[in-house]
N, C-alpha and C positions, 0 to 999 in steps of 0.2 A: 504493500500500500504506500510505502514511503520511498520507493525506489527512485522516483523522479523528483524528489524534493531537494531543493538546493539548501542543504543544511548549513553550509558555511555562510551563505548570504543571510539566512534567517537569524542565526545566532549573532553574527557580526552586527547586523542592523539593530537587534534587540539590545545588545550590550553597549554599543556605541551611543545609542539614544539614552539609555538609562545606566550609564557607567557608574556614577556615584551610588545609585541605588543598588547596583550589583555588588559593589565593594561593601556597602553598609550591610547588606544581607548576609554575605558569606565571610567577610573579613573585616569585621568592625574594628579590630585592633589596628588595622592599617589606617583607618580614618583618624586615629589618634595623632598621627604625625604627617598626614597628607594635607597639603593645602588645596582644598577643593576648587578654589578659584584659579588655579594655575594649570589645569588639565588641558593639554594640547595633544591631539592625535597626530602621529607622524605619518607622512605620506607612505603609500604602499611600498614595502621593502621586498624586493625579489632576490632570492638566494638560489644558488645551485646546490642541490644535495649531492655531494661528491660520491656517497656510497651507492646511490641508486640512479644517478644521472637525471634526476628530475629537476624541474623548475618549481620553486615553492614560494608561495606568497604568505607571509605571516598574517594571522587573523587580525589582531589589534595590538598596537603598541602606543602607549600614552606616555608622554613626558610630563612629569609633575614635580612640584617643589616640595621639599621638606618644610613643614609648617614652621614659620618663624625664622627660616634660613634662606640663603640665596643659592643653596646647592640643589641639584636636581637628581631625580632617579627615574627609571623607566618601569612601567608595568606592562608586561607582555601577557596577553590573554589568548590562549589557544583553544579553539573548540574542536573536539575530536569525536566524530560520530561512529567510529568503528574501533575495535580493539586490534591493535597491530603489534607485531613482534618488534622489539627494539625501539618502540616509540620513546622510551626514556633516553636512549642514546641520541635520538633525533632532537629531543628537547635540549639536551646539553649542547648539541651542535649549533642550534639556533641561538642559545644563550651565549656561546662563545663568539659567534659572529656579531651579535648585537654589542657585546662588550668590547670587541675589537673596534667596531665602527664608531661607537659613541663614547667609550671610556666612561661609562656611568654605571652605578649600581643598578641591578635589574631584579625586579620582583616577578618571578614566573608563575603563571597560573594556568591550569588546564581544566576545561570543562569536558568531562566524558558524558556524552549524551546517548550512547548506545543502550539497547535494551538488555543485551546479553554479551558477555558473561556478567554475572553479578558478584563474582569474587572481587575482593578489594584490589583496585588498580595500583600498580607500582608508582611510587612518587619520588624516586631517586635514581641516580645513575652512579655506579661505583666502579672505580678502577683500583684494584688492590692486589697485593701479593701476600704470601703466607707471613711475611715478616714486616710488611710495610703497606700502609694505605696511601695511595697516590692522590686519589680524588674521591670526594663524596659530594655530588651535586643533588640538591633537593628542590622540589617545586611543589606548589600548593595544588591540591586536587579537589574539584567539585565533581563527585561521581553521582549523577542524578538517579541512577537506578538503585542506589543504596540509601536514598533519602525517602522518608515517609511524607507523602503529600499532606497528611493531617497536621504535621508539625508546622506547616506554613499557612494554615487556614486563616489565622488572625494576624498575619504580618501585613501591615499597611504599606505594601511595597509592590510596585508594578512588575518587578522581575519575579517575585514570588508568584504572582497571578499567572504569568506566562509559563514559568518553568515547572509548576506543579503538573502541567500536562505531560512532562517527560520524566517524572519521578517514578518511584516504585508503585505501580497501580495494578491491582488485580483486575482481570478481565471483567468481572461483574461490577466493578466500581467505575468503569470508564464514563458512563453517563453522569454519575454523581460528581466525579471530579471535574468534568467539563462545566457542570452547573456551578460548582463552587469556585472555579477559576473566574467565571463571568460575574458571579456575585461579588467577589473581591474586587474585580476590575471596576464594577459600577460604583462601588463605595469610594474609589480613589479620585473620582471626578477629574480625570485628565482631559486635555484638549482632544478634539475629534481625531486629529492625525495620530496621536499617541494611542488613543483607544483603538483605532483601526489596526495599528501595528500589532498590538498585543492580542486583540481578538482574532486577527488573521493567524497569528502564531498558534493560538489555542486550537482553532478550527483545523489547522493543518495536521497537528499531531493527535487530535482527538476527533477524527472523522468517523462519525457514528453510523452504524447500520440501522435499518428501520426499527428493530426491536429496541435498540439503545436510544433511538430518537424518542420513542414513547416514554421510556424511563426518564430521559432528560426533561421532557415536558412535565412529568409528575414531580420531578425534583424542583423545578423552578416555580411550580404552583405553590410551593410551601414558603416562598420568599415573601417579604413585605411587598405591597403594591408598587411603591416606587422602584424597587429593585426588579420586580417582574417586568415593569414597563421598559426599564433600561435594557434588560436582557432581550426582550422582544424586539426592540429597535435594532440590536446587534444581529439577531438571527434573521430579521427581515433584510438587513444590509447584506448578509451572506447570500441569501436567496437571490437578491437583485444582482449581485456580482456574478453569481452562477448563470443567471439568465443572460447578462451582458456578454459573458464569455461564450455562451452557447450561440448567441447571435453572431459574434465574431467568427466562430468556427462553423456556422451554418448547421448546427445540430438542433433541428427543430424538435425532435423527440425529447432531447434533454431539457429544452426550454419548457415544453408542456409538462414534463414530470416535475420540474421545479415549481411551476405555478400550482399544479395539483397538490404538491406536498405542502405548500404554504396555506392553501385553502383548507386542507385537512387539519393542519395545525390550529388554524383559527377556530374551526368547528369544535375541536377538542377543548380549547380554552373556553369557548362559549358554554359548552355543556357542563364543564366543571364549575363555572360561575353561576349559570342560570338554571341548570337542570336539563331535562330532556327538551328537545326542540322539535317542533312540528316538521315532518318530512318536506312539506312544501317550502318551509323556510330554509331547510338545508339545501334544497334544489336551487333556491334563489341565490344563496350564498355561493354555491359552486359555479354559478353562472356569472359572478361578478368579474369585472376586469381586474388586472393585477393592481392598478392604482387604487381601486375601491377596496380591494382586499387589504392592502397596506393601511388604508385609512380606518377600516374596521378593526384591524389589529390594535390600533392606538385607542379607538373609541370604546372598545369593549370594557376597558377598566372602569368606565363611568357607568356602565349598565348595572341596574339592580334587579330588573325583571325582564321577562321575554318581551313585554310591551315596549320597553326601551329599545330593544333590538328592532322590533317591527317599525317603530317610529323612525329610527335611524335609516332603515332600509327604504322607507317611504320618501325620504328626502332626496334620494338619488335620482 
């Protein structure tokens, strides 16, 4: 399901946008001596991996000041979506090249986002002999599949909202986690662009099947009305983006399915709020245009009775 996902781009965009929040969430001790107003991302650095003959682009390198001082250091954040042999050696190679180029202290961090294996990832590279240790290089690790998403439920942090989608999640919990990610996101009151970035990240990694979609709707129905409305706006936005993509690709069947799915979702919401609905009303709702369906999705939170629904439909 995630074979065609550009993991590097998604993680780089998330962390560069919410860099301070990322550090605050996972490395609060670093914030004790980091001047948050001095953060500058370096231009893309391209290296040649001598051992494998590859060209390699570092994920994120930020130059920052020590708080209260005029001296700088680098924070190198590497996002790794697969488990690779000798990755620890590669991290040391990148460290050595950065150190040679900039002659600054470097704080190396790796985010492991793969699902398996779940064994603890290596966080150092050592060169030693029976009688002498030549080198011990260490780097910080955030291994998402060993983190419990429940530990981040009440973190008022946008990075937590996004990365819960990649943490240790049981199959039966996927719908619940997606709902909780969005609940947390709504409470953060971010600007629309940042909301879209995180909601897109969540939807990419928690793409639900039809059964999970029903579970997801049940989960969000337990939220307070303002949060429900916010989540509905996000899911409606996902649906519209899917339709636009379908238009661009000429996939009419996909467009029709997206609209049908949205109408079915609205009907479930109405029945949960108002009780059973007359079949003739259901038919009328299923015949609505996509714009009217979106308007109904926002209006239904103000309905108290089926009569309110009928009156609304009569205004169309």
